[in-house]
N, CA, C and O of each residue as an XYZ file, in Angstrom:
912
protein
N     -17.867     26.043      8.335
C     -18.424     26.761      9.157
C     -18.986     28.314      9.271
O     -18.464     29.238      8.648
N     -19.940     28.448     10.011
C     -21.123     29.973      9.654
C     -20.882     30.264     11.181
O     -21.379     29.615     12.102
N     -20.111     31.253     11.293
C     -20.005     31.736     12.790
C     -20.491     33.182     13.110
O     -20.178     34.090     12.339
N     -21.256     33.434     14.235
C     -21.692     34.866     14.404
C     -21.491     35.387     15.305
O     -21.844     34.861     16.360
N     -20.892     36.547     15.317
C     -20.156     37.444     16.352
C     -21.173     38.476     16.604
O     -21.874     38.941     15.706
N     -21.258     38.887     18.044
C     -22.528     39.199     18.942
C     -21.605     39.956     20.054
O     -21.242     39.535     21.152
N     -21.329     41.260     19.396
C     -20.860     42.564     20.804
C     -21.555     43.171     21.260
O     -22.364     43.801     20.580
N     -21.534     43.236     22.557
C     -22.180     44.387     23.372
C     -21.884     44.814     24.755
O     -20.737     44.561     25.125
N     -22.513     45.293     25.441
C     -22.184     45.601     26.756
C     -22.846     44.399     27.882
O     -22.666     44.501     29.095
N     -23.471     43.495     27.377
C     -24.116     42.721     28.272
C     -23.894     43.281     29.858
O     -22.874     43.139     30.533
N     -24.817     43.778     30.148
C     -24.464     44.726     31.483
C     -25.922     45.118     31.712
O     -26.444     46.202     31.451
N     -26.479     44.032     32.248
C     -26.186     42.421     32.213
C     -26.514     41.781     31.200
O     -27.480     42.282     30.625
N     -26.107     40.872     30.738
C     -27.102     39.815     29.682
C     -28.185     39.404     29.992
O     -28.351     39.099     31.173
N     -29.396     39.240     28.948
C     -30.736     39.410     29.784
C     -31.248     38.315     28.662
O     -30.531     38.034     27.702
N     -32.353     37.809     28.829
C     -33.212     36.904     28.083
C     -33.428     37.628     26.660
O     -33.612     36.865     25.712
N     -33.427     39.136     26.376
C     -33.421     39.213     24.781
C     -32.050     38.837     24.165
O     -32.191     38.143     23.158
N     -31.046     39.043     24.418
C     -29.886     38.756     23.932
C     -29.592     37.107     23.933
O     -28.456     36.709     23.677
N     -30.688     36.160     24.239
C     -30.424     35.260     24.043
C     -31.454     34.579     22.730
O     -31.176     33.798     21.820
N     -32.650     35.224     23.085
C     -33.767     35.322     21.908
C     -33.352     35.608     20.618
O     -33.546     34.878     19.646
N     -32.781     36.669     20.614
C     -32.194     37.197     19.282
C     -31.089     36.168     18.616
O     -31.127     35.817     17.436
N     -29.967     35.687     19.703
C     -29.048     34.741     19.537
C     -29.619     33.219     18.692
O     -29.077     32.557     17.807
N     -31.058     33.027     19.482
C     -31.545     31.702     18.879
C     -32.186     32.009     17.804
O     -31.783     31.382     16.825
N     -33.256     32.926     17.554
C     -33.497     33.367     16.090
C     -32.814     33.397     15.175
O     -33.220     32.788     14.185
N     -31.440     34.135     15.088
C     -30.170     33.893     14.148
C     -29.677     32.820     13.646
O     -29.383     32.645     12.464
N     -29.531     31.793     14.849
C     -29.033     30.440     14.536
C     -29.902     29.619     13.872
O     -29.488     28.932     12.939
N     -31.247     29.585     14.278
C     -32.301     29.198     13.344
C     -32.257     29.484     12.181
O     -32.197     28.580     11.347
N     -32.275     30.871     11.787
C     -32.728     31.780     10.324
C     -31.251     31.377      9.445
O     -31.290     31.188      8.230
N     -29.981     31.278     10.233
C     -28.973     31.474      9.416
C     -28.214     29.836      9.580
O     -27.171     29.647      8.954
N     -28.686     28.908     10.282
C     -28.282     27.608     10.561
C     -26.768     27.927     10.770
O     -25.914     27.247     10.201
N     -26.460     28.917     11.550
C     -24.993     28.939     12.453
C     -24.564     28.049     13.409
O     -25.105     27.802     14.486
N     -23.415     27.516     12.882
C     -22.696     26.865     13.826
C     -22.249     26.824     15.185
O     -22.098     25.847     15.918
N     -21.960     28.701     15.520
C     -21.491     29.096     16.396
C     -22.298     30.496     16.294
O     -22.587     31.198     15.325
N     -22.536     30.613     17.620
C     -22.915     32.933     18.085
C     -21.790     32.880     19.339
O     -21.752     32.185     20.354
N     -20.777     34.057     18.749
C     -19.685     34.165     19.833
C     -20.325     35.244     20.219
O     -20.620     36.033     19.322
N     -20.798     35.658     21.917
C     -21.102     36.617     22.706
C     -19.637     37.331     23.365
O     -18.800     36.835     24.119
N     -19.705     38.503     22.833
C     -18.003     39.204     23.055
C     -18.914     40.707     23.697
O     -19.594     41.608     23.204
N     -18.409     40.281     25.140
C     -18.669     41.625     25.843
C     -17.816     42.377     25.244
O     -16.947     41.900     24.514
N     -17.926     43.453     25.434
C     -16.950     45.043     24.576
C     -16.041     45.786     25.976
O     -16.814     46.291     26.789
N     -15.090     45.866     26.211
C     -13.861     46.395     26.694
C     -14.633     48.078     27.241
O     -15.254     48.414     28.250
N     -14.194     48.810     25.984
C     -14.387     50.341     25.689
C     -15.044     50.412     24.219
O     -14.551     49.888     23.221
N     -16.420     51.259     24.266
C     -16.977     51.471     23.387
C     -16.871     53.168     22.828
O     -16.975     54.177     23.526
N     -16.662     53.092     21.535
C     -16.602     54.599     21.532
C     -17.785     55.372     21.424
O     -17.718     56.569     21.704
N     -18.809     54.893     21.078
C     -20.028     55.699     21.262
C     -20.693     55.559     22.570
O     -21.889     55.817     22.702
N     -19.768     55.061     23.770
C     -20.067     54.953     25.406
C     -19.010     54.968     26.356
O     -18.601     54.167     27.197
N     -18.603     56.393     25.888
C     -17.180     56.506     26.390
C     -17.476     56.146     27.763
O     -16.516     55.555     28.257
N     -18.559     56.297     28.651
C     -18.798     56.464     29.785
C     -18.571     55.101     30.644
O     -18.595     54.880     31.854
N     -18.426     54.587     29.929
C     -18.067     52.717     30.095
C     -18.851     51.858     30.499
O     -19.590     52.810     30.746
N     -19.463     50.938     30.834
C     -20.128     49.817     31.387
C     -20.407     49.920     33.311
O     -19.624     50.248     34.203
N     -21.653     49.543     33.355
C     -21.539     49.981     35.145
C     -20.432     48.711     35.759
O     -19.540     48.867     36.593
N     -20.847     47.371     35.008
C     -19.939     46.099     35.981
C     -18.855     46.470     34.956
O     -18.651     47.211     33.994
N     -18.196     45.397     35.824
C     -16.520     45.280     34.955
C     -16.398     44.557     34.099
O     -17.335     43.783     33.904
N     -15.535     44.503     33.458
C     -15.063     43.241     31.985
C     -15.429     42.289     32.766
O     -16.584     41.866     32.718
N     -14.749     41.916     33.400
C     -14.485     40.294     34.318
C     -15.852     40.269     34.735
O     -16.554     39.490     34.091
N     -16.338     40.830     35.522
C     -18.186     40.515     35.940
C     -18.990     40.052     34.481
O     -19.416     38.927     34.220
N     -19.051     41.182     33.690
C     -19.749     41.128     32.428
C     -19.233     39.854     32.172
O     -20.005     39.090     32.750
N     -18.486     39.298     31.708
C     -17.991     37.772     30.978
C     -18.326     37.134     31.542
O     -19.285     36.550     31.036
N     -17.976     36.683     32.859
C     -18.635     35.826     33.963
C     -20.048     35.869     33.786
O     -20.452     34.708     33.722
N     -20.957     36.667     33.681
C     -22.092     36.861     33.464
C     -22.855     36.145     32.161
O     -23.821     35.393     32.035
N     -22.090     36.659     31.438
C     -22.136     35.914     29.855
C     -22.219     34.570     29.628
O     -22.971     34.076     28.789
N     -21.065     33.609     30.737
C     -20.744     32.723     30.366
C     -21.954     31.817     31.572
O     -22.035     30.591     31.493
N     -22.630     32.439     32.401
C     -23.609     31.777     33.195
C     -24.865     31.939     32.284
O     -25.782     31.186     32.615
N     -25.185     32.936     30.957
C     -26.418     33.179     30.804
C     -26.363     31.947     29.433
O     -27.427     31.446     29.069
N     -25.187     31.589     28.828
C     -24.849     30.568     27.658
C     -24.752     29.156     27.663
O     -24.862     28.337     26.749
N     -24.480     29.009     29.104
C     -24.186     27.988     29.845
C     -24.856     26.556     29.083
O     -24.186     25.570     28.776
N     -26.304     26.711     28.874
C     -27.083     25.805     28.303
C     -27.084     25.827     26.877
O     -27.674     24.894     26.333
N     -26.621     26.575     26.253
C     -26.566     26.115     24.788
C     -25.267     25.648     24.247
O     -24.516     26.623     24.277
N     -24.769     24.816     23.861
C     -23.642     24.447     23.432
C     -22.672     25.390     22.469
O     -21.458     25.588     22.527
N     -23.884     25.992     21.380
C     -23.242     26.286     19.988
C     -23.075     27.956     20.753
O     -22.212     28.608     20.166
N     -23.497     28.436     21.496
C     -23.163     29.697     22.075
C     -21.800     29.655     22.839
O     -21.614     28.860     23.761
N     -20.625     30.762     22.312
C     -19.304     30.400     23.170
C     -19.120     32.099     23.792
O     -19.641     33.087     23.275
N     -18.338     32.091     24.883
C     -18.202     33.523     25.160
C     -16.684     33.647     24.159
O     -15.958     32.658     24.060
N     -16.317     35.026     23.427
C     -14.978     35.640     23.052
C     -14.806     36.434     23.991
O     -15.670     37.015     24.648
N     -13.423     36.495     24.105
C     -12.631     37.663     24.767
C     -11.871     38.690     24.199
O     -11.137     39.574     24.640
N     -12.475     38.111     22.444
C     -11.674     39.499     21.434
C     -12.121     41.015     21.987
O     -11.245     41.875     22.069
N     -12.964     41.205     22.218
C     -13.510     42.642     22.299
C     -12.512     43.141     24.246
O     -12.550     44.281     24.709
N     -11.952     42.228     24.785
C     -11.648     42.206     26.173
C     -10.708     43.776     26.350
O     -10.222     44.173     25.291
N     -10.519     44.402     27.242
C      -9.745     45.652     27.369
C      -8.189     44.942     27.460
O      -7.836     43.910     28.030
N      -7.559     45.746     26.806
C      -5.836     45.690     27.381
C      -5.886     46.407     28.605
O      -6.613     47.300     29.042
N      -4.898     45.759     29.041
C      -4.161     46.513     30.574
C      -3.840     48.231     30.160
O      -3.182     48.695     29.229
N      -4.519     48.843     31.150
C      -4.492     50.528     30.720
C      -4.944     50.901     29.853
O      -4.888     52.130     29.911
N      -5.591     50.463     28.653
C      -6.348     50.834     27.658
C      -7.311     51.901     27.784
O      -8.363     51.942     28.423
N      -6.713     52.806     27.006
C      -7.110     54.125     26.419
C      -7.980     54.546     25.396
O      -8.735     55.516     25.340
N      -7.692     53.470     24.442
C      -8.469     53.565     23.057
C      -9.356     52.299     23.019
O      -9.260     51.210     23.585
N     -10.357     52.881     22.054
C     -11.558     52.262     21.687
C     -11.368     50.832     21.341
O     -10.478     50.398     20.609
N     -12.276     50.151     21.927
C     -12.369     48.898     20.525
C     -13.434     48.779     19.552
O     -14.633     48.630     19.789
N     -12.802     48.870     18.318
C     -13.621     48.946     16.935
C     -14.032     47.779     16.741
O     -13.296     46.814     16.946
N     -15.393     47.644     16.272
C     -15.693     46.197     15.655
C     -15.254     45.909     14.452
O     -15.230     44.710     14.175
N     -14.800     46.867     13.430
C     -13.744     46.537     12.544
C     -12.550     45.638     12.834
O     -12.164     44.621     12.257
N     -12.080     46.284     13.870
C     -10.218     45.684     13.779
C     -10.941     44.071     14.559
O     -10.283     43.035     14.460
N     -12.064     44.071     15.161
C     -12.251     42.985     15.829
C     -12.304     41.821     15.309
O     -11.885     40.692     15.561
N     -13.123     42.522     14.255
C     -13.734     41.008     12.787
C     -12.656     40.432     12.221
O     -12.471     39.224     12.076
N     -11.468     41.923     11.689
C     -10.628     41.410     10.856
C      -9.821     40.026     11.919
O      -9.704     38.867     11.519
N      -9.393     40.484     13.173
C      -8.746     39.692     14.130
C      -9.558     37.906     14.085
O      -9.011     36.808     14.187
N     -10.796     38.209     13.921
C     -11.725     37.305     14.481
C     -11.514     36.155     13.029
O     -11.339     34.945     13.170
N     -11.581     36.871     11.672
C     -11.355     35.887     10.612
C      -9.921     35.372     10.387
O      -9.773     34.404      9.642
N      -8.929     35.906     10.933
C      -7.593     35.136     11.211
C      -7.621     33.938     11.745
O      -6.911     33.018     11.341
N      -8.627     33.824     12.914
C      -8.386     32.810     13.948
C      -9.417     31.645     13.381
O      -9.373     30.625     14.069
N     -10.254     31.595     12.365
C     -10.437     30.568     11.536
C     -10.021     30.294     10.152
O      -9.259     31.075      9.583
N     -10.588     28.958      9.419
C      -9.721     28.282      7.951
C     -10.232     29.264      7.317
O     -10.962     30.108      7.836
N      -9.784     29.230      5.775
C     -10.495     29.849      4.743
C     -11.666     29.038      4.588
O     -11.621     27.828      4.810
N     -12.872     29.712      4.166
C     -14.198     29.221      3.723
C     -15.160     29.199      5.076
O     -16.281     28.708      5.205
N     -14.398     29.846      5.965
C     -15.457     30.141      7.240
C     -16.550     31.131      6.855
O     -16.133     31.955      6.041
N     -17.643     31.270      7.152
C     -18.557     32.419      7.121
C     -18.698     33.472      8.200
O     -18.578     32.969      9.317
N     -18.888     34.611      8.212
C     -18.966     35.304      9.157
C     -20.287     35.903      9.173
O     -20.936     35.993      8.131
N     -20.663     36.257     10.122
C     -21.706     37.197     10.286
C     -21.539     38.047     11.796
O     -21.066     37.612     12.846
N     -22.104     39.417     11.504
C     -22.054     40.206     12.628
C     -24.021     40.683     12.817
O     -24.843     41.238     12.089
N     -24.039     40.002     14.378
C     -25.376     40.112     15.026
C     -25.970     41.616     15.624
O     -25.455     42.214     16.569
N     -26.509     41.828     15.279
C     -26.449     43.502     15.371
C     -27.953     43.612     16.408
O     -28.757     43.006     15.700
N     -28.651     44.009     17.547
C     -29.808     44.480     17.761
C     -30.317     45.564     16.954
O     -29.594     46.116     16.124
N     -31.278     45.836     17.108
C     -32.288     47.206     16.670
C     -31.286     48.472     16.967
O     -30.792     49.117     16.042
N     -31.025     48.775     18.403
C     -30.662     49.564     18.750
C     -29.245     49.577     18.347
O     -28.836     50.696     18.039
N     -28.331     48.545     18.266
C     -27.058     48.774     17.714
C     -27.242     49.317     16.068
O     -26.371     50.034     15.574
N     -28.439     48.906     15.297
C     -28.509     49.251     13.940
C     -28.534     50.715     13.621
O     -28.076     51.216     12.594
N     -29.033     51.257     14.465
C     -30.013     52.900     14.832
C     -28.527     53.385     14.890
O     -28.302     54.454     14.323
N     -27.602     52.818     15.428
C     -26.366     53.780     15.692
C     -24.788     53.395     14.639
O     -23.675     53.896     14.798
N     -25.241     52.284     13.515
C     -24.126     51.556     13.092
C     -23.157     52.641     11.937
O     -21.941     52.642     11.746
N     -24.235     53.506     11.306
C     -23.499     54.620     10.554
C     -22.454     55.109     10.848
O     -21.591     55.449     10.038
N     -22.376     55.235     12.344
C     -21.509     55.924     13.434
C     -20.848     55.386     13.348
O     -19.831     56.078     13.351
N     -20.577     54.242     13.230
C     -19.162     53.199     13.732
C     -18.126     53.442     13.178
O     -18.256     54.195     12.212
N     -17.301     53.167     13.357
C     -15.631     53.260     12.618
C     -15.444     52.359     11.430
O     -15.324     51.148     11.610
N     -15.412     52.874     10.242
C     -15.223     51.998      8.851
C     -16.487     51.580      9.051
O     -16.471     50.365      9.250
N     -17.707     52.081      9.095
C     -19.082     51.053      9.186
C     -19.186     50.302      7.762
O     -19.390     49.091      7.672
N     -19.029     51.128      6.710
C     -19.461     50.583      5.209
C     -18.155     49.656      5.039
O     -18.039     49.160      3.918
N     -17.352     49.408      5.792
C     -16.558     48.589      5.019
C     -16.885     46.943      5.961
O     -16.379     45.893      5.563
N     -17.759     47.004      7.166
C     -17.658     46.021      8.152
C     -18.869     45.089      7.231
O     -18.590     43.964      7.646
N     -19.603     44.960      6.608
C     -20.425     43.960      6.151
C     -19.576     43.320      5.119
O     -19.721     42.098      5.094
N     -18.833     43.739      4.366
C     -17.699     43.215      3.850
C     -16.711     41.840      4.608
O     -16.246     40.851      4.041
N     -16.634     42.199      5.933
C     -15.728     41.574      6.891
C     -17.112     39.992      6.893
O     -17.162     38.792      6.624
N     -17.936     41.048      7.363
C     -19.004     39.955      8.483
C     -20.529     40.602      7.449
O     -20.819     41.787      7.286
N     -21.453     39.103      6.763
C     -22.664     39.797      7.181
C     -23.651     40.101      8.075
O     -23.895     39.453      9.093
N     -24.267     41.164      7.672
C     -24.880     41.482      9.074
C     -26.372     40.615      9.068
O     -27.090     40.282      8.125
N     -26.474     40.456     10.187
C     -27.890     39.903     10.407
C     -28.310     40.825     11.893
O     -27.669     40.984     12.931
N     -29.991     41.446     11.365
C     -29.946     42.320     12.440
C     -31.523     42.115     12.930
O     -32.401     41.578     12.254
N     -31.667     42.647     14.211
C     -33.334     42.174     14.767
C     -34.139     43.535     14.698
O     -33.985     44.515     15.427
N     -35.038     43.371     13.647
C     -35.321     44.557     13.154
C     -36.733     44.614     14.343
O     -37.442     43.714     14.793
N     -36.719     46.244     14.588
C     -38.487     46.299     15.668
C     -38.998     45.905     14.246
O     -38.609     45.674     13.101
N     -40.421     45.993     15.250
C     -41.718     45.366     14.242
C     -41.834     46.661     13.464
O     -41.631     47.812     13.852
N     -42.398     45.977     11.661
C     -42.441     47.175     11.421
C     -41.892     47.841     10.494
O     -42.343     48.586      9.624
N     -40.260     47.295     10.929
C     -39.351     48.283     10.099
C     -39.292     48.176      8.558
O     -39.447     47.040      8.108
N     -39.046     49.420      7.476
C     -39.493     49.546      6.492
C     -38.209     49.319      5.465
O     -37.222     49.766      6.049
N     -37.910     48.902      4.420
C     -36.873     49.058      3.701
C     -36.501     50.750      3.926
O     -35.360     50.946      4.346
N     -37.044     51.537      3.774
C     -36.861     52.597      3.466
C     -36.597     53.483      4.778
O     -36.313     54.680      4.732
N     -36.730     52.739      5.940
C     -36.102     53.178      7.441
C     -34.565     52.450      7.466
O     -33.576     52.964      7.989
N     -34.596     51.135      6.778
C     -32.888     50.862      6.535
C     -32.243     51.109      6.069
O     -31.099     51.071      6.522
N     -32.550     51.593      4.677
C     -31.710     52.413      4.192
C     -30.770     53.653      4.567
O     -29.606     54.020      4.408
N     -31.844     54.038      5.099
C     -31.834     55.336      6.354
C     -30.713     55.460      6.785
O     -29.926     56.405      6.717
N     -30.601     53.980      7.473
C     -29.388     53.677      8.654
C     -28.378     53.360      8.526
O     -27.622     53.089      9.459
N     -28.014     53.296      6.996
C     -27.083     52.577      6.731
C     -25.904     53.736      6.204
O     -26.224     54.863      5.825
N     -24.686     53.305      6.249
C     -23.843     54.337      5.463
C     -24.159     54.388      4.273
O     -24.481     53.441      3.555
N     -24.032     56.250      3.815
C     -24.115     56.888      2.635
C     -23.718     56.014      1.190
O     -24.209     56.098      0.064
N     -22.518     55.069      1.776
C     -22.214     54.696      0.240
C     -22.716     53.264     -0.023
O     -22.556     52.465     -0.945
N     -23.391     53.248      1.153
C     -24.032     51.360      0.528
C     -25.157     51.548     -0.014
O     -25.938     52.294      0.576
N     -25.522     50.999     -1.151
C     -26.620     50.547     -1.852
C     -27.502     49.527     -0.852
O     -26.940     48.637     -0.213
N     -28.657     49.712     -0.805
C     -29.541     48.393     -0.572
C     -30.212     48.264     -1.090
O     -30.827     49.194     -1.611
N     -30.609     46.535     -1.321
C     -32.052     46.804     -1.887
C     -32.470     45.070     -1.778
O     -31.810     44.165     -1.267
N     -33.456     45.028     -2.281
C     -34.178     43.447     -1.340
C     -33.679     42.423     -2.722
O     -33.364     42.634     -3.893
N     -33.803     41.330     -1.911
C     -33.049     40.274     -2.764
C     -34.570     39.159     -3.370
O     -35.260     38.584     -2.528
N     -34.808     39.053     -4.591
C     -35.730     38.551     -4.863
C     -36.115     37.028     -4.501
O     -35.367     36.058     -4.377
N     -37.335     37.109     -4.386
C     -37.707     35.752     -3.649
C     -36.894     34.962     -2.286
O     -37.166     33.854     -1.823
N     -35.770     35.968     -1.805
C     -35.693     35.722     -0.364
C     -35.772     36.530      0.881
O     -34.838     37.188      1.340
N     -37.182     36.408      1.483
C     -37.716     37.240      2.377
C     -36.833     37.996      3.234
O     -35.693     37.545      3.131
N     -36.909     39.037      4.098
C     -36.166     39.628      4.799
C     -35.148     39.740      4.499
O     -34.597     40.226      5.486
N     -34.064     39.548      3.339
C     -33.113     39.591      2.860
C     -32.522     40.691      2.034
O     -33.270     40.794      1.062
N     -31.614     41.510      1.942
C     -31.100     42.785      1.246
C     -29.577     42.364      0.780
O     -28.823     41.592      1.373
N     -29.351     43.022     -0.344
C     -27.925     42.856     -0.563
C     -27.633     44.544     -0.481
O     -28.381     45.495     -0.710
N     -26.259     44.480     -0.064
C     -25.404     45.547      0.295
C     -24.176     45.777     -0.877
O     -23.235     45.047     -1.189
N     -24.642     47.232     -1.430
C     -23.242     46.689     -2.511
C     -22.873     48.519     -2.325
O     -23.467     49.595     -2.255
N     -21.440     47.931     -2.311
C     -20.443     49.328     -2.243
C     -20.082     49.935     -3.568
O     -20.086     49.230     -4.577
N     -19.746     51.312     -3.618
C     -19.232     52.009     -5.052
C     -18.483     51.261     -6.135
O     -18.568     51.474     -7.345
N     -17.540     50.111     -5.362
C     -16.561     49.349     -6.413
C     -17.396     48.165     -6.436
O     -16.890     47.050     -6.308
N     -18.568     48.323     -6.582
C     -19.342     46.918     -6.630
C     -18.944     45.422     -5.846
O     -18.889     44.262     -6.256
N     -18.790     45.823     -5.015
C     -18.513     44.623     -3.931
C     -20.042     44.499     -3.022
O     -20.767     45.373     -2.545
N     -20.138     43.036     -3.037
C     -21.821     42.881     -2.512
C     -21.547     42.002     -1.356
O     -21.044     40.884     -1.472
N     -21.887     42.532     -0.264
C     -22.781     41.432      1.135
C     -24.142     41.802      1.136
O     -24.826     42.487      0.376
N     -24.416     41.041      2.405
C     -25.906     40.396      2.287
C     -26.276     41.017      4.064
O     -25.358     41.098      4.880
N     -27.516     41.345      4.375
C     -28.233     41.832      5.679
C     -29.263     40.982      5.519
O     -29.982     40.914      4.522
N     -29.356     40.172      6.742
C     -30.775     39.571      6.797
C     -31.846     40.022      8.312
O     -31.405     40.254      9.437
N     -32.995     40.037      7.976
C     -33.485     40.835      8.777
C     -34.028     39.493     10.094
O     -34.339     38.340      9.792
N     -34.017     39.941     11.222
C     -34.994     38.679     12.003
C     -36.501     39.844     12.055
O     -36.526     40.937     12.622
N     -37.140     39.475     11.622
C     -38.116     40.500     11.956
C     -39.125     40.403     13.185
O     -39.628     39.342     13.555
N     -39.348     41.605     13.751
C     -40.364     41.361     15.131
C     -39.871     40.837     15.910
O     -40.351     39.902     16.550
N     -38.482     41.455     16.077
C     -37.651     40.367     17.274
C     -36.819     41.717     18.162
O     -35.657     41.752     18.566
N     -37.745     42.603     18.253
C     -37.402     43.491     19.476
C     -37.742     43.765     20.424
O     -38.738     44.451     20.655
N     -36.842     43.196     21.373
C     -37.283     43.118     22.643
C     -37.399     44.005     23.553
O     -36.344     43.951     24.186
N     -38.201     44.959     24.087
C     -38.238     45.858     24.866
C     -38.032     45.912     26.577
O     -38.776     45.990     27.555
N     -36.244     45.801     26.268
C     -35.976     45.413     27.477
C     -34.599     46.688     27.620
O     -33.840     46.776     26.655
N     -34.450     47.277     28.399
C     -33.481     48.591     28.964
C     -32.693     47.744     30.078
O     -33.133     47.337     31.153
N     -31.176     47.560     29.433
C     -30.161     47.354     30.357
C     -30.163     48.533     31.600
O     -29.658     48.296     32.697
N     -30.709     49.637     31.312
C     -30.586     50.745     32.353
C     -31.626     50.565     33.218
O     -31.395     50.508     34.426
N     -32.901     50.451     32.725
C     -33.992     49.893     33.519
C     -33.845     48.869     34.858
O     -34.012     48.976     36.073
N     -33.449     47.851     33.945
C     -32.525     46.629     34.717
C     -31.759     46.993     35.990
O     -32.212     47.008     37.135
N     -30.734     47.232     35.658
C     -29.887     48.183     36.905
C     -30.589     48.705     38.046
O     -30.311     48.693     39.245
N     -31.869     49.309     37.194
C     -32.186     50.371     38.357
C     -33.203     49.707     39.177
O     -33.411     49.933     40.369
N     -33.823     48.858     38.420
C     -34.499     47.923     39.483
C     -33.838     47.253     40.391
O     -34.148     47.356     41.578
N     -32.597     46.286     39.880
C     -31.816     45.619     40.824
C     -31.440     46.520     41.841
O     -31.417     45.939     42.926
N     -31.081     47.931     41.931
C     -30.442     49.042     42.858
C     -31.621     48.935     43.585
O     -31.403     48.878     44.796
N     -33.154     48.873     43.177
C     -34.334     49.071     43.763
C     -34.193     47.674     44.912
O     -34.447     47.875     46.100
N     -33.878     46.637     44.553
C     -34.421     45.549     45.432
C     -35.113     45.319     44.644
O     -36.155     45.908     44.934
N     -35.267     44.646     43.485
C     -36.686     44.393     42.775
C     -36.054     42.947     42.721
O     -34.865     43.059     42.423
N     -36.418     41.650     42.900
C     -35.869     40.429     42.930
C     -35.247     39.636     41.721
O     -34.237     38.933     41.736
N     -36.239     39.967     40.480
C     -35.755     39.325     39.119
C     -36.635     40.823     38.610
O     -37.761     40.996     39.075
N     -36.111     41.743     37.753
C     -36.747     42.740     37.283
C     -37.042     42.715     36.062
O     -36.232     43.083     35.211
N     -38.138     42.320     35.792
C     -39.388     41.805     34.720
C     -39.078     40.550     34.423
O     -39.051     40.341     33.210
N     -38.779     39.432     35.255
C     -37.869     37.892     34.738
C     -37.543     38.085     33.619
O     -38.083     37.396     32.753
N     -36.574     39.061     33.243
C     -35.842     39.031     32.366
C     -34.114     38.806     31.956
O     -33.504     39.014     30.907
N     -33.607     38.207     33.504
C     -32.491     38.165     33.603
C     -32.353     36.290     34.039
O     -33.005     35.796     34.958
N     -31.638     35.702     33.391
C     -31.506     34.479     33.576
C     -31.168     34.253     35.237
O     -30.698     35.157     35.927
N     -31.422     33.174     35.650
C     -31.370     32.920     37.384
C     -29.929     32.540     37.346
O     -29.433     32.755     38.452
N     -29.378     32.232     36.801
C     -27.657     31.831     37.398
C     -27.136     33.630     37.120
O     -26.813     34.374     38.047
N     -27.156     33.959     35.943
C     -26.809     35.519     36.315
C     -27.429     36.103     37.349
O     -26.619     36.606     38.128
N     -28.706     36.251     37.703
C     -28.964     36.771     39.088
C     -28.552     36.410     39.972
O     -28.108     37.390     40.570
N     -28.343     35.320     40.657
C     -27.229     35.157     41.469
C     -26.028     35.548     41.756
O     -25.623     35.934     42.853
N     -25.325     35.433     40.567
C     -24.039     36.227     40.367
C     -23.952     37.524     40.635
O     -22.999     38.133     41.123
N     -25.258     38.022     40.208
C     -25.232     39.622     40.464
C     -25.512     39.844     41.933
O     -24.815     40.777     42.332
N     -26.152     39.415     42.734
C     -26.711     39.367     44.317
C     -25.331     38.982     44.593
O     -24.679     39.868     45.145
N     -24.651     37.773     44.328
C     -23.319     37.212     45.480
C     -22.494     38.423     45.254
O     -21.947     38.770     46.301
N     -22.159     39.351     44.016
C     -21.139     40.111     43.886
C     -21.464     41.605     44.167
O     -20.727     42.587     44.263
N     -22.597     41.477     44.251
C     -23.456     42.933     44.774
C     -23.104     44.016     43.681
O     -22.783     45.192     43.852
N     -23.260     43.261     42.447
C     -23.536     44.526     41.343
C     -24.775     45.184     41.183
O     -25.884     44.681     41.367
N     -24.437     46.717     40.713
C     -25.112     47.323     40.401
C     -25.947     48.058     41.687
O     -27.042     48.594     41.522
N     -25.246     47.993     42.999
C     -25.913     48.534     44.349
C     -25.571     50.049     44.088
O     -25.269     50.594     45.150
N     -25.537     50.672     43.295
C     -25.070     52.162     43.134
C     -26.093     52.689     42.531
O     -26.971     51.882     42.226
N     -26.278     53.824     42.246
C     -27.157     54.342     41.178
C     -26.475     54.255     39.801
O     -25.247     54.304     39.743
N     -27.286     54.117     38.596
C     -26.868     53.898     37.399
C     -26.844     55.010     36.467
O     -27.835     55.739     36.493
N     -25.826     55.317     35.570
C     -25.408     56.087     34.745
C     -26.784     55.674     33.506
O     -27.332     54.580     33.638
N     -27.183     56.494     32.513
C     -28.155     56.109     31.468
C     -27.957     54.852     30.474
O     -28.798     54.158     29.902
N     -26.592     54.806     30.472
C     -25.939     53.727     29.140
C     -27.043     52.478     29.191
O     -27.346     51.818     30.185
N     -27.471     52.365     28.059
C     -28.182     51.025     27.704
C     -27.308     50.173     27.371
O     -27.647     49.034     27.048
């Protein structure tokens, strides 16, 4: 089994999320992509606009037509949660729920990559799950190196385009795969603002089933915070 974990706010889920997951599935021959709305992110302490329950319901609607896409509740908040959800801990838990020999991947959008070096135990994450990154058009190896935790060396793998080897100081290796030119210029903040303004389907970037849910539950009816 080849399993990719795709965490994020999904506030709301949009067509860019689906496009990145489809590209990763095709490029890496993935068996499953797990869409995991996050409870409380350390880099977004203000939280999400919609509740976790609403975001999980919207993700389920967005991926309903894709049998290999699954909703994961591994990053759900605990009752009365005051601590953050950390990707390292979530991946460690995920690995325990699959049989030995399963290959794990972590799917990141371009914006997530740009904050990756700030993540909790970031230098250890690639050794729990290989990285798949939807890169911005024209992103260079030098720019990628600058985004990695400083203890990780990154180098191209010969004869494997858009694939890089990550090596830690102990010599342990992992892999990073780029999905080139897949940066979708979709801002969740802008989508929420447009929904608040009454635009029926902002930029035509929200799946119709998700849009119906948003309208039925009157989500994003108040001015939004600038969280992406």
